[in-house]
N, CA, C and O atoms as a GROMACS GRO file, in nm:
protein
  348
    1MET      N    1   0.965   2.178   0.302
    1MET     CA    2   0.887   2.081   0.375
    1MET      C    3   0.774   2.027   0.289
    1MET      O    4   0.746   1.907   0.292
    2ALA      N    5   0.710   2.115   0.213
    2ALA     CA    6   0.600   2.070   0.128
    2ALA      C    7   0.650   1.979   0.018
    2ALA      O    8   0.580   1.887  -0.024
    3GLY      N    9   0.771   2.003  -0.030
    3GLY     CA   10   0.827   1.917  -0.134
    3GLY      C   11   0.849   1.776  -0.085
    3GLY      O   12   0.827   1.680  -0.159
    4GLN      N   13   0.892   1.761   0.040
    4GLN     CA   14   0.915   1.628   0.095
    4GLN      C   15   0.785   1.552   0.112
    4GLN      O   16   0.779   1.432   0.082
    5SER      N   17   0.681   1.618   0.159
    5SER     CA   18   0.553   1.549   0.177
    5SER      C   19   0.494   1.511   0.042
    5SER      O   20   0.430   1.407   0.029
    6GLU      N   21   0.517   1.595  -0.059
    6GLU     CA   22   0.468   1.563  -0.193
    6GLU      C   23   0.541   1.440  -0.248
    6GLU      O   24   0.479   1.356  -0.313
    7LYS      N   25   0.671   1.431  -0.222
    7LYS     CA   26   0.747   1.314  -0.267
    7LYS      C   27   0.698   1.188  -0.198
    7LYS      O   28   0.686   1.083  -0.260
    8LYS      N   29   0.668   1.198  -0.068
    8LYS     CA   30   0.616   1.082   0.005
    8LYS      C   31   0.482   1.038  -0.051
    8LYS      O   32   0.456   0.919  -0.067
    9ARG      N   33   0.397   1.136  -0.081
    9ARG     CA   34   0.265   1.105  -0.134
    9ARG      C   35   0.276   1.038  -0.271
    9ARG      O   36   0.204   0.942  -0.299
   10LEU      N   37   0.366   1.087  -0.356
   10LEU     CA   38   0.385   1.027  -0.487
   10LEU      C   39   0.443   0.887  -0.476
   10LEU      O   40   0.408   0.798  -0.555
   11LYS      N   41   0.532   0.866  -0.379
   11LYS     CA   42   0.590   0.734  -0.361
   11LYS      C   43   0.483   0.634  -0.316
   11LYS      O   44   0.480   0.521  -0.364
   12LYS      N   45   0.396   0.676  -0.223
   12LYS     CA   46   0.287   0.589  -0.179
   12LYS      C   47   0.192   0.559  -0.293
   12LYS      O   48   0.146   0.446  -0.308
   13ALA      N   49   0.163   0.659  -0.374
   13ALA     CA   50   0.072   0.638  -0.487
   13ALA      C   51   0.132   0.542  -0.588
   13ALA      O   52   0.060   0.458  -0.643
   14SER      N   53   0.261   0.553  -0.613
   14SER     CA   54   0.323   0.464  -0.712
   14SER      C   55   0.326   0.320  -0.661
   14SER      O   56   0.303   0.228  -0.739
   15THR      N   57   0.354   0.300  -0.533
   15THR     CA   58   0.352   0.163  -0.481
   15THR      C   59   0.211   0.108  -0.480
   15THR      O   60   0.191  -0.011  -0.505
   16PHE      N   61   0.112   0.193  -0.452
   16PHE     CA   62  -0.026   0.147  -0.456
   16PHE      C   63  -0.065   0.105  -0.597
   16PHE      O   64  -0.133   0.004  -0.615
   17ILE      N   65  -0.023   0.181  -0.697
   17ILE     CA   66  -0.056   0.148  -0.836
   17ILE      C   67   0.007   0.015  -0.875
   17ILE      O   68  -0.055  -0.065  -0.945
   18ILE      N   69   0.130  -0.009  -0.832
   18ILE     CA   70   0.197  -0.135  -0.865
   18ILE      C   71   0.122  -0.253  -0.804
   18ILE      O   72   0.094  -0.351  -0.873
   19TYR      N   73   0.090  -0.244  -0.675
   19TYR     CA   74   0.020  -0.354  -0.610
   19TYR      C   75  -0.123  -0.370  -0.663
   19TYR      O   76  -0.169  -0.482  -0.684
   20ALA      N   77  -0.191  -0.260  -0.685
   20ALA     CA   78  -0.330  -0.267  -0.730
   20ALA      C   79  -0.340  -0.322  -0.871
   20ALA      O   80  -0.433  -0.396  -0.902
   21SER      N   81  -0.246  -0.286  -0.958
   21SER     CA   82  -0.253  -0.337  -1.095
   21SER      C   83  -0.234  -0.487  -1.099
   21SER      O   84  -0.302  -0.557  -1.174
   22ALA      N   85  -0.141  -0.538  -1.018
   22ALA     CA   86  -0.123  -0.684  -1.014
   22ALA      C   87  -0.244  -0.752  -0.952
   22ALA      O   88  -0.287  -0.858  -0.998
   23PHE      N   89  -0.298  -0.692  -0.848
   23PHE     CA   90  -0.411  -0.753  -0.778
   23PHE      C   91  -0.537  -0.754  -0.863
   23PHE      O   92  -0.606  -0.855  -0.870
   24PHE      N   93  -0.568  -0.643  -0.928
   24PHE     CA   94  -0.692  -0.634  -1.004
   24PHE      C   95  -0.682  -0.700  -1.140
   24PHE      O   96  -0.785  -0.734  -1.199
   25SER      N   97  -0.561  -0.720  -1.192
   25SER     CA   98  -0.550  -0.797  -1.315
   25SER      C   99  -0.589  -0.942  -1.290
   25SER      O  100  -0.644  -1.008  -1.377
   26ILE      N  101  -0.559  -0.991  -1.171
   26ILE     CA  102  -0.601  -1.127  -1.135
   26ILE      C  103  -0.752  -1.131  -1.116
   26ILE      O  104  -0.817  -1.229  -1.154
   27PHE      N  105  -0.809  -1.026  -1.057
   27PHE     CA  106  -0.954  -1.020  -1.039
   27PHE      C  107  -1.027  -1.015  -1.172
   27PHE      O  108  -1.136  -1.072  -1.185
   28SER      N  109  -0.970  -0.949  -1.272
   28SER     CA  110  -1.038  -0.935  -1.400
   28SER      C  111  -1.053  -1.070  -1.469
   28SER      O  112  -1.146  -1.089  -1.548
   29TYR      N  113  -0.964  -1.164  -1.440
   29TYR     CA  114  -0.975  -1.297  -1.500
   29TYR      C  115  -1.102  -1.367  -1.454
   29TYR      O  116  -1.158  -1.447  -1.529
   30THR      N  117  -1.147  -1.339  -1.333
   30THR     CA  118  -1.267  -1.406  -1.283
   30THR      C  119  -1.393  -1.359  -1.354
   30THR      O  120  -1.496  -1.425  -1.346
   31LEU      N  121  -1.387  -1.246  -1.423
   31LEU     CA  122  -1.503  -1.200  -1.498
   31LEU      C  123  -1.533  -1.290  -1.618
   31LEU      O  124  -1.646  -1.293  -1.666
   32TRP      N  125  -1.432  -1.363  -1.666
   32TRP     CA  126  -1.453  -1.452  -1.780
   32TRP      C  127  -1.529  -1.577  -1.740
   32TRP      O  128  -1.590  -1.642  -1.825
   33ILE      N  129  -1.526  -1.610  -1.613
   33ILE     CA  130  -1.589  -1.733  -1.566
   33ILE      C  131  -1.729  -1.697  -1.516
   33ILE      O  132  -1.742  -1.617  -1.423
   34ASN      N  133  -1.831  -1.753  -1.574
   34ASN     CA  134  -1.968  -1.716  -1.539
   34ASN      C  135  -2.034  -1.816  -1.446
   34ASN      O  136  -2.139  -1.785  -1.389
   35GLU      N  137  -1.979  -1.931  -1.429
   35GLU     CA  138  -2.043  -2.034  -1.349
   35GLU      C  139  -1.971  -2.050  -1.216
   35GLU      O  140  -1.852  -2.022  -1.203
   36TRP      N  141  -2.047  -2.096  -1.117
   36TRP     CA  142  -1.987  -2.127  -0.988
   36TRP      C  143  -1.931  -2.268  -0.996
   36TRP      O  144  -2.001  -2.365  -0.966
   37ASN      N  145  -1.810  -2.280  -1.036
   37ASN     CA  146  -1.747  -2.411  -1.043
   37ASN      C  147  -1.621  -2.411  -0.956
   37ASN      O  148  -1.591  -2.313  -0.888
   38GLU      N  149  -1.551  -2.519  -0.960
   38GLU     CA  150  -1.433  -2.534  -0.873
   38GLU      C  151  -1.324  -2.432  -0.907
   38GLU      O  152  -1.256  -2.382  -0.819
   39LEU      N  153  -1.309  -2.404  -1.035
   39LEU     CA  154  -1.206  -2.308  -1.075
   39LEU      C  155  -1.236  -2.168  -1.022
   39LEU      O  156  -1.145  -2.097  -0.980
   40TYR      N  157  -1.362  -2.130  -1.023
   40TYR     CA  158  -1.401  -1.999  -0.972
   40TYR      C  159  -1.373  -1.988  -0.822
   40TYR      O  160  -1.318  -1.888  -0.776
   41VAL      N  161  -1.411  -2.089  -0.748
   41VAL     CA  162  -1.388  -2.088  -0.603
   41VAL      C  163  -1.239  -2.088  -0.572
   41VAL      O  164  -1.193  -2.016  -0.483
   42LEU      N  165  -1.164  -2.168  -0.646
   42LEU     CA  166  -1.019  -2.172  -0.628
   42LEU      C  167  -0.956  -2.037  -0.661
   42LEU      O  168  -0.864  -1.992  -0.592
   43HIS      N  169  -1.006  -1.975  -0.763
   43HIS     CA  170  -0.952  -1.845  -0.803
   43HIS      C  171  -0.983  -1.738  -0.698
   43HIS      O  172  -0.899  -1.652  -0.671
   44ARG      N  173  -1.102  -1.742  -0.641
   44ARG     CA  174  -1.135  -1.647  -0.534
   44ARG      C  175  -1.045  -1.667  -0.412
   44ARG      O  176  -0.998  -1.570  -0.353
   45CYS      N  177  -1.020  -1.791  -0.376
   45CYS     CA  178  -0.930  -1.818  -0.263
   45CYS      C  179  -0.790  -1.766  -0.293
   45CYS      O  180  -0.724  -1.709  -0.205
   46PHE      N  181  -0.746  -1.784  -0.415
   46PHE     CA  182  -0.614  -1.737  -0.456
   46PHE      C  183  -0.607  -1.584  -0.446
   46PHE      O  184  -0.505  -1.530  -0.402
   47ASN      N  185  -0.712  -1.515  -0.487
   47ASN     CA  186  -0.715  -1.368  -0.477
   47ASN      C  187  -0.710  -1.321  -0.332
   47ASN      O  188  -0.643  -1.223  -0.300
   48ILE      N  189  -0.781  -1.390  -0.246
   48ILE     CA  190  -0.781  -1.353  -0.104
   48ILE      C  191  -0.643  -1.372  -0.044
   48ILE      O  192  -0.596  -1.289   0.034
   49VAL      N  193  -0.578  -1.482  -0.078
   49VAL     CA  194  -0.442  -1.508  -0.028
   49VAL      C  195  -0.346  -1.400  -0.078
   49VAL      O  196  -0.262  -1.351  -0.002
   50LEU      N  197  -0.357  -1.364  -0.204
   50LEU     CA  198  -0.270  -1.259  -0.257
   50LEU      C  199  -0.294  -1.125  -0.188
   50LEU      O  200  -0.199  -1.050  -0.164
   51PHE      N  201  -0.417  -1.096  -0.158
   51PHE     CA  202  -0.447  -0.972  -0.087
   51PHE      C  203  -0.376  -0.967   0.047
   51PHE      O  204  -0.316  -0.865   0.082
   52PHE      N  205  -0.382  -1.076   0.124
   52PHE     CA  206  -0.317  -1.076   0.254
   52PHE      C  207  -0.165  -1.077   0.243
   52PHE      O  208  -0.096  -1.024   0.329
   53ILE      N  209  -0.113  -1.137   0.138
   53ILE     CA  210   0.032  -1.131   0.116
   53ILE      C  211   0.073  -0.986   0.091
   53ILE      O  212   0.170  -0.938   0.149
   54PHE      N  213  -0.001  -0.917   0.004
   54PHE     CA  214   0.030  -0.777  -0.022
   54PHE      C  215   0.015  -0.694   0.104
   54PHE      O  216   0.096  -0.604   0.130
   55LYS      N  217  -0.087  -0.722   0.182
   55LYS     CA  218  -0.116  -0.638   0.297
   55LYS      C  219  -0.013  -0.654   0.408
   55LYS      O  220   0.035  -0.555   0.464
   56TYR      N  221   0.021  -0.777   0.442
   56TYR     CA  222   0.105  -0.799   0.560
   56TYR      C  223   0.252  -0.821   0.528
   56TYR      O  224   0.338  -0.765   0.596
   57PHE      N  225   0.285  -0.900   0.427
   57PHE     CA  226   0.424  -0.937   0.406
   57PHE      C  227   0.499  -0.837   0.319
   57PHE      O  228   0.620  -0.820   0.336
   58LEU      N  229   0.432  -0.772   0.229
   58LEU     CA  230   0.500  -0.676   0.144
   58LEU      C  231   0.478  -0.533   0.189
   58LEU      O  232   0.524  -0.439   0.124
   59SER      N  233   0.408  -0.514   0.298
   59SER     CA  234   0.375  -0.383   0.356
   59SER      C  235   0.321  -0.288   0.251
   59SER      O  236   0.376  -0.180   0.227
   60SER      N  237   0.215  -0.328   0.189
   60SER     CA  238   0.150  -0.248   0.086
   60SER      C  239   0.079  -0.129   0.149
   60SER      O  240   0.064  -0.124   0.271
   61PRO      N  241   0.035  -0.035   0.069
   61PRO     CA  242  -0.032   0.083   0.124
   61PRO      C  243  -0.164   0.054   0.193
   61PRO      O  244  -0.216   0.140   0.264
   62PHE      N  245  -0.220  -0.065   0.174
   62PHE     CA  246  -0.347  -0.096   0.238
   62PHE      C  247  -0.334  -0.092   0.389
   62PHE      O  248  -0.427  -0.050   0.458
   63GLY      N  249  -0.220  -0.134   0.443
   63GLY     CA  250  -0.208  -0.141   0.588
   63GLY      C  251  -0.095  -0.060   0.645
   63GLY      O  252  -0.060  -0.078   0.762
   64SER      N  253  -0.037   0.030   0.568
   64SER     CA  254   0.080   0.102   0.617
   64SER      C  255   0.049   0.245   0.656
   64SER      O  256   0.137   0.331   0.648
   65ALA      N  257  -0.071   0.274   0.696
   65ALA     CA  258  -0.105   0.412   0.732
   65ALA      C  259  -0.041   0.451   0.864
   65ALA      O  260   0.007   0.564   0.877
   66GLU      N  261  -0.040   0.364   0.961
   66GLU     CA  262   0.013   0.397   1.093
   66GLU      C  263   0.164   0.418   1.094
   66GLU      O  264   0.209   0.517   1.154
   67PRO      N  265   0.246   0.333   1.033
   67PRO     CA  266   0.391   0.359   1.036
   67PRO      C  267   0.429   0.491   0.970
   67PRO      O  268   0.524   0.556   1.014
   68SER      N  269   0.357   0.532   0.867
   68SER     CA  270   0.391   0.659   0.804
   68SER      C  271   0.363   0.776   0.898
   68SER      O  272   0.436   0.875   0.897
   69LYS      N  273   0.258   0.765   0.979
   69LYS     CA  274   0.229   0.871   1.076
   69LYS      C  275   0.339   0.879   1.180
   69LYS      O  276   0.378   0.987   1.223
   70ARG      N  277   0.389   0.763   1.222
   70ARG     CA  278   0.498   0.763   1.319
   70ARG      C  279   0.623   0.827   1.260
   70ARG      O  280   0.693   0.902   1.328
   71MET      N  281   0.651   0.796   1.134
   71MET     CA  282   0.768   0.853   1.070
   71MET      C  283   0.754   1.005   1.057
   71MET      O  284   0.852   1.078   1.075
   72GLU      N  285   0.634   1.053   1.027
   72GLU     CA  286   0.614   1.197   1.018
   72GLU      C  287   0.634   1.264   1.153
   72GLU      O  288   0.690   1.374   1.161
   73LYS      N  289   0.587   1.200   1.261
   73LYS     CA  290   0.607   1.256   1.394
   73LYS      C  291   0.754   1.262   1.430
   73LYS      O  292   0.801   1.361   1.487
   74MET      N  293   0.829   1.156   1.396
   74MET     CA  294   0.972   1.156   1.423
   74MET      C  295   1.042   1.265   1.343
   74MET      O  296   1.133   1.331   1.393
   75GLU      N  297   0.998   1.284   1.219
   75GLU     CA  298   1.059   1.387   1.136
   75GLU      C  299   1.031   1.526   1.193
   75GLU      O  300   1.119   1.612   1.191
   76LYS      N  301   0.911   1.548   1.244
   76LYS     CA  302   0.878   1.677   1.304
   76LYS      C  303   0.962   1.701   1.429
   76LYS      O  304   1.006   1.813   1.453
   77LYS      N  305   0.984   1.595   1.509
   77LYS     CA  306   1.067   1.610   1.629
   77LYS      C  307   1.210   1.646   1.590
   77LYS      O  308   1.272   1.731   1.655
   78LYS      N  309   1.262   1.583   1.486
   78LYS     CA  310   1.397   1.615   1.441
   78LYS      C  311   1.405   1.759   1.395
   78LYS      O  312   1.502   1.830   1.425
   79ASN      N  313   1.304   1.804   1.322
   79ASN     CA  314   1.304   1.942   1.275
   79ASN      C  315   1.298   2.040   1.391
   79ASN      O  316   1.363   2.144   1.386
   80LYS      N  317   1.221   2.009   1.493
   80LYS     CA  318   1.212   2.098   1.609
   80LYS      C  319   1.347   2.110   1.678
   80LYS      O  320   1.386   2.220   1.718
   81VAL      N  321   1.418   2.001   1.693
   81VAL     CA  322   1.549   2.003   1.757
   81VAL      C  323   1.645   2.085   1.673
   81VAL      O  324   1.723   2.164   1.728
   82VAL      N  325   1.642   2.069   1.544
   82VAL     CA  326   1.732   2.144   1.457
   82VAL      C  327   1.702   2.293   1.465
   82VAL      O  328   1.794   2.374   1.472
   83TYR      N  329   1.575   2.330   1.466
   83TYR     CA  330   1.540   2.472   1.474
   83TYR      C  331   1.583   2.531   1.608
   83TYR      O  332   1.626   2.647   1.613
   84LYS      N  333   1.572   2.455   1.715
   84LYS     CA  334   1.612   2.507   1.846
   84LYS      C  335   1.763   2.530   1.851
   84LYS      O  336   1.808   2.629   1.909
   85THR      N  337   1.840   2.442   1.792
   85THR     CA  338   1.985   2.460   1.795
   85THR      C  339   2.029   2.573   1.704
   85THR      O  340   2.128   2.641   1.733
   86VAL      N  341   1.958   2.597   1.595
   86VAL     CA  342   1.996   2.704   1.503
   86VAL      C  343   1.964   2.839   1.564
   86VAL      O  344   2.047   2.930   1.558
   87TYR      N  345   1.846   2.854   1.623
   87TYR     CA  346   1.808   2.982   1.680
   87TYR      C  347   1.858   2.990   1.822
   87TYR      O  348   1.836   3.090   1.889
   0.00000   0.00000   0.00000
């Protein structure tokens, strides 16, 4: 059981690293721009849009805490049924 939860945790961490590296590499470009000009504002808007795309459409780890809890509860219910039939 501990091995499965460890695999889930590693999978979540790897997907978070993939999304975060793409997201923050775009943020790092804004550090080169020192003035408040149109490009800076446009770039900030672009970063915000990408954040919401990652959060809602690609089901990134930022917003997927609740479905994983539901899956763990379902898994526990399945295990309980299996243990009852075995014993």
